[in-house]
C-alpha positions in Angstrom: -4.2 71.9 4.0 -3.8 68.2 3.6 -2.0 66.4 6.5 -0.7 63.1 7.3 0.4 63.3 11.1 1.4 59.6 12.5 -0.8 57.3 13.4 0.4 57.1 17.2 0.1 61.1 17.3 -3.6 60.8 16.0 -4.6 58.6 18.7 -4.0 61.2 21.3 -6.2 64.2 22.0 -3.4 66.9 21.2 -2.4 65.1 17.6 -6.1 65.1 16.4 -6.7 69.1 17.6 -3.3 69.7 15.7 -4.2 67.9 12.9 -8.1 70.0 12.8 -6.0 73.3 13.2 -3.7 72.5 10.2 -6.3 71.1 7.8 -8.1 75.0 8.4 -4.8 76.5 6.9 -4.9 77.1 2.9 -1.7 78.8 3.0 -3.0 82.1 1.6 0.0 84.2 3.2 -2.4 86.9 4.6 -0.8 86.0 8.3 3.0 87.4 7.0 1.1 90.9 6.1 0.7 91.3 9.9 3.6 89.4 11.5 6.0 91.7 13.2 8.6 89.2 13.0 8.2 88.3 9.3 8.0 92.0 8.6 11.3 92.6 10.5 13.2 89.1 9.3 12.0 88.8 6.0 12.2 84.8 6.5 9.1 82.9 5.3 10.2 80.3 8.4 9.6 83.3 10.6 6.3 84.2 9.7 3.4 82.3 10.4 2.9 80.4 7.7 6.4 79.3 7.5 6.0 78.0 11.1 2.7 76.4 10.6 4.6 73.9 8.0 7.6 73.5 10.1 5.1 72.6 12.8 3.2 70.0 10.4 6.3 68.7 9.2 7.5 67.5 12.8 4.1 65.9 13.6 4.2 64.2 10.2 7.2 62.4 11.4 10.3 64.4 9.9 13.0 65.2 12.2 13.0 68.1 14.5 16.2 70.4 14.7 17.3 73.4 16.4 16.6 75.5 13.3 13.1 74.8 13.5 13.3 75.4 17.1 14.8 78.8 16.9 11.8 79.9 14.3 9.2 78.9 17.0 11.2 80.5 19.7 11.0 84.0 17.7 7.0 84.0 17.8 5.9 86.5 20.1 2.7 84.5 20.1 1.0 88.3 19.5 -1.7 86.4 17.4 -1.9 89.2 15.2 -1.8 86.4 12.4 -5.5 85.1 14.0 -7.0 88.5 13.6 -6.1 88.6 9.9 -6.7 85.0 8.9 -9.6 84.2 6.9 -9.6 80.5 7.7 -9.8 80.8 11.3 -6.8 78.9 12.0 -6.1 78.7 16.1 -2.3 79.7 15.1 -1.5 80.2 18.9 -2.6 76.9 19.7 -0.9 75.1 17.3 2.3 77.0 18.0 2.1 76.1 21.7 1.6 72.4 20.4 4.5 72.6 18.1 6.8 74.3 20.9 5.8 71.6 23.6 6.5 68.9 20.9 10.0 70.1 20.0 11.2 71.0 23.7 10.7 67.1 24.2 13.2 66.4 21.7 16.1 67.8 24.1 17.3 69.9 21.2 18.1 73.3 23.3 21.8 74.0 24.3 22.3 73.5 28.4 22.5 77.7 29.2 19.1 78.1 27.7 17.6 75.4 29.7 19.0 77.1 32.8 17.8 80.3 31.6 14.4 79.0 31.1 13.7 77.1 34.2 15.3 80.1 36.4 12.7 82.2 34.4 9.6 79.6 34.7 10.6 79.3 38.6 11.6 83.1 40.1 8.8 85.2 38.0 5.8 83.4 38.9 6.7 83.5 43.0 6.1 87.1 43.9 8.7 87.1 47.2 11.5 85.7 44.6 10.6 88.2 42.0 10.2 91.2 44.4 13.7 90.5 45.5 14.8 89.8 42.0 13.7 93.4 40.6 14.5 95.1 44.1 18.1 94.2 43.9 18.3 94.9 40.0 16.2 98.1 40.6 19.1 99.5 43.2 21.9 98.2 40.7 20.3 99.7 37.8 22.5 103.2 38.1 25.6 101.0 37.8 24.8 99.0 35.0 25.6 100.2 31.3 22.7 101.8 29.1 21.6 98.2 27.2 21.2 96.5 30.7 19.6 99.8 32.0 17.1 99.0 29.8 16.5 95.7 30.7 15.9 96.6 34.3 12.3 97.5 35.0 11.7 100.3 37.7 9.6 99.5 40.7 6.5 101.5 41.0 5.0 102.4 44.3 1.5 101.9 44.9 -0.8 105.1 46.3 -3.6 105.3 48.2 -6.9 106.5 46.8 -9.9 107.7 48.4 -12.4 105.1 48.9 -16.1 106.0 47.2 -19.1 106.0 49.2 -21.1 103.7 47.1 -23.1 100.9 47.4 -22.0 97.7 45.7 -24.3 96.1 43.6 -22.0 93.1 43.0 -18.5 91.3 43.8 -15.5 90.9 41.9 -11.9 89.1 42.6 -9.5 91.3 41.3 -6.6 89.3 40.5 -3.4 91.1 41.7 -0.4 89.3 39.2 2.7 87.8 40.2 4.6 90.3 38.4 2.4 93.5 38.5 1.8 93.4 42.3 5.6 93.6 42.3 6.6 96.2 39.6 3.0 98.2 39.2 1.2 97.7 42.5 -0.7 101.1 41.9 -2.0 99.3 38.9 -3.8 97.2 41.4 -4.9 100.3 43.7 -6.0 102.2 40.9 -8.4 99.1 39.6 -9.7 98.7 43.3 -11.1 102.2 43.3 -12.2 102.3 39.9 -14.3 99.0 40.0 -15.6 100.2 43.4 -16.7 103.5 41.9 -18.5 101.5 39.2 -20.7 99.8 42.2 -18.7 96.7 42.5 -17.7 95.1 45.8 -14.0 94.4 45.4 -12.0 91.2 47.1 -8.1 91.7 46.4 -6.7 88.3 45.5 -4.5 87.0 48.4 -2.5 85.1 48.3 -1.2 86.5 45.2 -0.3 83.9 42.2 0.7 83.4 39.0 -2.0 83.0 36.2 0.6 80.2 34.0 1.3 82.3 31.3 5.1 82.2 32.2 5.3 78.4 32.2 2.8 77.8 29.6 4.8 80.1 26.9 8.1 78.5 28.0 6.8 75.0 27.4 6.6 74.0 31.0 3.3 72.4 31.3 3.6 70.8 34.4 4.0 74.0 36.1 1.3 75.3 34.0 -1.1 72.9 35.1 0.2 73.5 39.0 -1.1 77.1 38.8 -3.7 76.5 36.7 -5.3 74.0 39.1 -4.5 76.0 42.5 -5.7 79.1 41.2 -9.2 77.7 40.3 -9.2 75.8 44.0 -8.3 79.1 45.5 -11.2 81.0 43.4 -13.8 78.1 43.8 -12.9 78.4 47.6 -13.9 82.0 47.7 -16.9 81.2 45.4 -18.4 79.5 47.9 -18.4 81.6 50.6 -19.0 84.9 48.7 -20.7 84.1 45.3 -18.7 85.9 42.6 -19.8 88.0 39.7 -16.5 87.9 37.7 -13.0 87.3 38.1 -11.3 90.5 36.9 -7.6 90.6 35.9 -6.3 94.3 34.9 -3.1 93.2 33.1 -4.2 91.7 29.4 -1.3 89.3 29.4 -2.7 87.4 32.2 -6.3 88.0 31.0 -5.4 86.0 27.4 -4.1 83.2 29.3 -7.3 83.1 31.8 -9.3 83.1 28.9 -7.1 79.7 27.7 -8.0 78.1 30.9 -10.7 75.9 29.1 -8.2 74.6 26.3 -5.5 73.8 29.5 -8.0 71.8 31.4 -9.2 70.0 28.3 -5.3 68.4 28.8 -5.6 67.2 32.4 -6.5 64.2 33.2 -8.3 64.7 36.3 -9.7 67.8 37.6 -12.7 69.2 39.8 -15.8 69.6 37.6 -16.5 72.6 39.7 -13.9 74.6 38.0 -16.4 74.7 34.9 -18.6 77.1 36.7 -15.7 79.5 37.0 -14.7 79.9 33.7 -17.6 82.2 32.3 -16.6 84.8 35.1 -13.2 85.6 33.9 -12.9 89.0 32.7 -10.9 91.7 31.5 -11.2 94.9 33.6 -12.3 96.8 30.4 -15.5 94.5 30.4 -16.6 95.8 33.6 -15.5 99.4 32.7 -18.5 101.6 31.7 -18.1 105.4 30.9 -22.0 105.8 31.6 -21.9 104.1 35.1 -18.7 106.3 36.1 -20.3 109.5 35.6 -23.8 108.4 36.8 -22.1 107.6 39.9 -19.4 110.2 39.9 -21.2 113.5 38.0 -18.2 115.6 39.0 -16.2 113.3 37.0 -14.0 115.2 34.4 -11.2 113.8 31.9 -7.8 115.2 31.7 -7.0 116.9 28.5 -3.3 115.7 27.7 -2.4 114.2 24.3 -2.8 110.6 25.2 -1.1 108.0 22.6 -3.1 104.5 23.3 -0.9 101.6 22.8 -3.4 98.3 23.3 -1.3 95.4 23.8 -1.7 91.9 21.5 -3.2 90.3 24.3 -5.8 93.2 24.4 -6.1 93.4 20.1 -5.7 90.0 18.8 -6.1 87.6 21.9 -9.2 89.2 23.4 -10.3 91.4 21.1 -11.6 94.1 23.4 -9.4 97.4 21.8 -12.2 99.1 20.3 -14.6 98.9 22.9 -12.1 100.3 25.5 -11.2 102.9 22.9 -14.5 104.0 22.6 -15.3 104.2 26.5 -12.2 106.3 27.3 -13.3 108.4 24.0 -16.7 109.1 25.3 -15.5 110.5 28.7 -13.4 113.1 26.7 -10.0 111.7 26.8 -8.1 113.0 23.5 -6.6 109.9 22.3 -4.2 108.9 19.1 -3.4 105.5 17.7 -0.3 105.2 16.4 0.4 104.2 13.1 1.1 100.0 12.8 -0.9 99.6 16.1 -1.7 95.9 15.2 2.3 95.3 15.7 3.8 94.1 18.9 6.0 96.1 21.1 8.0 93.4 21.6 7.8 93.0 25.1 5.9 89.4 24.8 6.7 88.0 28.5 9.9 86.7 28.8 10.3 87.7 25.1 12.4 90.7 25.6 14.8 88.7 27.6 15.2 85.6 25.6 15.3 87.5 22.2 16.3 91.1 23.2 17.8 91.9 19.7 14.4 91.5 18.0 12.6 93.1 21.2 14.7 96.1 21.0 13.7 96.8 17.7 10.2 96.1 18.0 10.1 98.5 20.9 12.0 101.1 18.6 9.4 100.8 16.1 6.3 101.3 18.4 8.1 104.2 20.4 8.9 105.8 17.4 5.2 105.0 16.0 4.0 106.4 19.5 5.9 109.3 19.9 4.6 110.7 16.2 1.5 112.5 18.2 3.8 114.2 20.4 1.7 112.7 23.5 2.2 114.1 26.9 1.0 110.5 27.9 1.1 106.9 26.8 -1.8 104.5 28.1 -1.3 100.9 28.0 -3.6 97.7 29.2 -0.5 95.3 30.1 2.1 95.6 32.7 4.6 94.2 30.3 4.0 96.5 27.9 4.5 99.0 30.3 7.9 98.3 31.8 9.1 97.6 28.1 7.9 100.7 27.1 9.2 102.8 29.9 12.4 101.6 30.0 13.4 103.4 26.4 10.3 106.0 26.5 11.0 109.9 27.2 7.2 109.6 27.7 5.6 108.2 30.9 4.0 105.1 29.9 0.7 104.0 32.8 -2.0 101.3 32.7 -5.4 103.2 31.3 -6.9 102.4 34.7 -4.6 104.7 36.6 -5.4 107.8 34.6 -9.1 107.2 35.3 -8.3 106.4 38.9 -6.3 109.5 39.3 -8.8 111.7 37.5 -11.0 110.5 40.0 -8.9 111.7 42.4 -8.5 115.3 40.8 -12.2 115.8 40.5 -13.4 115.0 43.8 
């Protein structure tokens, strides 16, 4: 694609990067076939190709307006378009640039600004989000049906028996700011499964945010705060106890963590030692091995439920790890079923379900209809946001896949 970005913008690293991404796009339109919002709304401007064109116009000097901002707001950042793009356009990075650019134009109505600031302040802080979720959970029975579906239920953590397996490697397990509040059992399950696989597990203390909430709300200062704070904390741990991996069990966090190199390029000052930590970042599925699990726990037996496998966008499109995980679980003997249109987003997408509720609800309905078509007894996923978004309207329980493994480990003892 030909571009003519403003001379002032091309003097910046961000402008040069945006120009590079834009020039890759050939406007073939393959991306529209896999875009959830385009499929729902049928508007070219609510698809990747249309959004790219609008971002290009802004960066070339055309006046931005609220309509442009609305079309960018409606993007889920699911990155399904990246999976199908033959030209390798880094759409998510370009969308982040475009959102930040238009946010600086101060076009957003005051109520929206306040809501976004509130979400960006409360959700990343465990003490605050814990208070918020506990209050809303207690009020849930008094709320109307639509509000009940927006209110997640806090799940309790269970204690698992600790395996007596000698650790060969050491990992830092990230607890997650929202996951540690809403689904603490996922963290307990992740720890016991990693220990069964032969890892010494250091659990993250204090619990901090990966920065995804602020990043996707176009709040770069807060994002930089979490990124540098995390890397400083991890560096301190790594210096005292050399780490083999830094592990996240929430794929939304994992996708953000793997974008740290991109974010660090934008920071003027940073500790050069941070670079040694970046290759250690892993999704828990990358450490999971069915063969090692069976070797270390010979009596392991997979429960024979009919299971629908929901692969979050952050596992499928951002990290490209869905197929390896699916194969590992199948090799253990699980009866997995993949729904139709598995590539389409469930509508959770971080704060999207709160900021774009109508689109989010429709996407959730479509996803649950597809998952229910196989009459599952259980739905498994890999991200806390998807888990609670689907659970809020699903007659079938939805849990993280690592909990399924941990539960079966317990039953096999």
